[in-house]
C-alpha positions in Angstrom: 0.0 0.0 0.0 1.5 3.4 -1.0 1.4 6.5 1.2 -0.1 9.5 -0.4 1.1 13.0 0.8 -2.4 14.5 0.6 -2.6 16.5 3.8 1.1 17.3 4.1 1.3 18.5 0.4 -1.9 20.5 0.7 -0.5 22.2 3.9 2.8 23.0 2.1 1.0 24.4 -1.0 -1.3 26.5 1.2 1.7 28.0 3.0 3.3 29.1 -0.2 0.0 30.4 -1.6 -0.5 32.4 1.6 2.9 33.9 1.3 2.4 34.9 -2.4 -1.0 36.5 -1.7 -1.1 39.8 -3.5 1.2 38.8 -6.3 -0.2 39.5 -9.8 -2.1 37.1 -12.0 -1.4 33.3 -11.5 1.6 34.0 -9.3 -0.9 34.1 -6.4 -3.1 31.2 -7.5 -1.2 28.4 -9.1 1.2 26.5 -6.8 3.9 25.9 -9.3 4.0 29.5 -10.5 3.6 30.8 -7.0 6.5 28.7 -5.7 8.8 30.0 -8.5 7.7 33.6 -7.7 8.3 33.1 -4.0 11.8 31.7 -4.5 12.7 34.6 -6.8 11.3 37.1 -4.3 13.4 35.6 -1.5 16.5 35.9 -3.7 15.7 39.5 -4.6 15.2 40.3 -0.9 18.5 38.8 0.0 20.4 40.7 -2.7 18.8 44.0 -1.8 19.6 43.6 1.9 23.3 43.3 0.8 23.0 46.4 -1.3 21.3 48.5 1.3 24.5 48.9 3.3 26.3 50.5 0.4 23.3 52.8 -0.3 23.3 54.0 3.4 27.1 54.5 3.3 26.6 56.6 0.2 24.1 58.8 2.0 26.4 59.3 5.0 29.3 60.3 2.6 27.0 62.8 0.9 26.0 64.4 4.3 29.6 64.6 5.4 30.7 66.1 2.1 28.0 68.8 2.3 29.2 69.7 5.8 32.8 69.7 4.6 31.9 72.2 1.9 30.3 74.5 4.5 33.6 74.4 6.5 35.9 74.9 3.5 37.5 71.4 3.5 37.3 68.6 1.1 35.8 65.2 2.1 38.9 63.3 1.1 41.1 65.6 3.1 38.9 65.3 6.2 39.0 61.5 6.1 42.8 61.4 5.4 43.4 63.8 8.4 41.2 61.8 10.7 43.0 58.6 9.7 46.4 60.3 10.2 45.5 61.6 13.7 44.1 58.1 14.6 40.6 59.5 15.3 38.3 56.6 14.9 35.0 58.2 14.0 33.1 56.2 11.4 31.1 57.7 8.7 27.8 57.0 10.4 28.8 59.0 13.5 30.4 61.8 11.3 27.2 62.1 9.3 25.1 62.3 12.5 27.3 65.0 13.9 27.3 66.9 10.6 23.5 67.0 10.5 22.5 67.3 14.1 25.5 69.2 15.6 27.1 71.4 13.0 29.1 73.4 15.5 30.8 70.3 16.8 31.6 69.2 13.2 33.1 72.7 12.7 35.3 72.2 15.8 36.4 68.8 14.5 37.4 70.2 11.1 39.3 73.1 12.7 41.2 70.9 15.2 42.7 68.9 12.3 
């Protein structure tokens, strides 16, 4: 006597169909198409999580660069001087200081 996977398979299919609810056309209705769409969506999500870090860093650099221009120094010179003086402020902290505490950022640039 063979064992059929009726209940287990139905549960597995319903789980995928629930996760693809809201997808367009048959991607939310047919299991085979929905499973393919779900797998691709997971891969896209993973890839974009990796890219988000680079995008955020780019924004930090833009904020720091704008603050540097206000203080008459170039971004590359600021980073080089910070590295030379062994001041370990990362770009996230520098961007926060540049936006929220411009007077502190000015003091940092003047002290270098």
